[in-house]
C-alpha positions as CSV (number, residue, x, y, z in Angstrom):
1,X,11.2,-3.0,9.0
2,X,12.7,0.1,7.5
3,X,16.1,0.2,5.6
4,X,15.9,4.0,5.6
5,X,16.2,6.8,8.2
6,X,12.5,7.6,7.4
7,X,9.7,6.0,9.4
8,X,6.5,6.4,7.3
9,X,3.1,7.2,8.8
10,X,0.8,4.1,8.7
11,X,-0.7,4.6,5.2
12,X,2.5,5.6,3.4
13,X,5.3,3.8,1.5
14,X,8.8,5.1,1.2
15,X,10.4,4.4,-2.2
16,X,13.5,5.2,-4.1
17,X,12.9,6.1,-7.8
18,X,14.8,4.1,-10.4
19,X,17.1,6.0,-12.6
20,X,15.8,7.2,-16.0
21,X,17.4,5.5,-18.9
22,X,19.9,7.9,-20.6
23,X,19.5,6.1,-24.0
24,X,16.4,5.3,-26.1
25,X,15.7,1.8,-27.5
26,X,17.1,3.0,-30.8
27,X,20.4,4.0,-29.3
28,X,19.9,7.8,-29.0
29,X,21.3,9.5,-25.9
30,X,19.0,11.9,-24.0
31,X,20.1,14.9,-22.1
32,X,19.0,15.0,-18.4
33,X,16.2,17.5,-19.0
34,X,14.6,15.4,-21.8
35,X,14.6,12.1,-19.8
36,X,11.2,10.9,-18.6
37,X,10.8,10.9,-14.9
38,X,10.6,7.3,-13.6
39,X,7.3,6.0,-12.4
40,X,8.8,2.8,-11.0
41,X,10.5,2.6,-7.7
42,X,11.9,0.2,-5.1
43,X,10.2,0.1,-1.8
44,X,12.5,0.8,1.1
45,X,10.0,1.2,4.0
46,X,6.3,0.5,4.6
47,X,3.8,2.0,7.0
48,X,1.9,-0.3,9.4
49,X,-1.4,0.0,7.5
50,X,0.0,-1.1,4.1
51,X,-0.5,-4.8,3.5
52,X,-0.1,-5.4,-0.2
53,X,3.5,-4.1,-0.6
54,X,6.7,-5.1,1.2
55,X,10.2,-3.8,1.4
56,X,12.2,-4.8,-1.6
57,X,9.2,-4.8,-4.0
58,X,9.4,-2.8,-7.2
59,X,6.2,-0.7,-7.7
60,X,4.5,1.6,-10.2
61,X,2.9,4.6,-8.6
62,X,0.6,7.2,-10.1
63,X,0.5,11.0,-10.0
64,X,4.0,11.9,-8.9
65,X,2.7,15.4,-8.0
66,X,0.9,14.0,-5.0
67,X,4.0,12.2,-3.8
68,X,6.5,14.0,-1.5
69,X,10.2,13.8,-2.3
70,X,12.8,14.5,0.3
71,X,16.6,14.2,0.5
72,X,18.2,12.7,3.5
73,X,22.0,12.6,3.4
74,X,23.0,11.5,-0.1
75,X,19.8,9.7,-0.8
76,X,16.5,10.9,-2.2
77,X,13.3,9.3,-1.1
78,X,9.7,9.6,-2.2
79,X,6.7,9.1,0.2
80,X,3.7,7.7,-1.7
81,X,0.2,7.2,-0.2
82,X,-0.7,3.5,-0.3
83,X,-3.7,4.1,-2.7
84,X,-1.4,5.7,-5.3
85,X,0.6,2.5,-5.8
86,X,-1.1,0.8,-8.8
87,X,1.1,-2.2,-9.4
88,X,4.0,-4.3,-8.4
89,X,6.7,-5.2,-11.0
90,X,8.0,-8.8,-11.2
């Protein structure tokens, strides 16, 4: 089920945030502190009570301040409550 060392509680989803784009659409490069934090992420593990999302999906989640970010080894993961996932991206 999980492709991560984290095993989420039943109502949580573990995601890895996508990298922010270092360049704007018009070609300007942005420094790290000016880049927008990503709101889209790839699902890497799903709790048992989550039914609408599966590992490998790309999702958009809301209110990143309610999400918990942890670093395990060289990877950073974010745990998001299932109700804070607002869409999947095709």
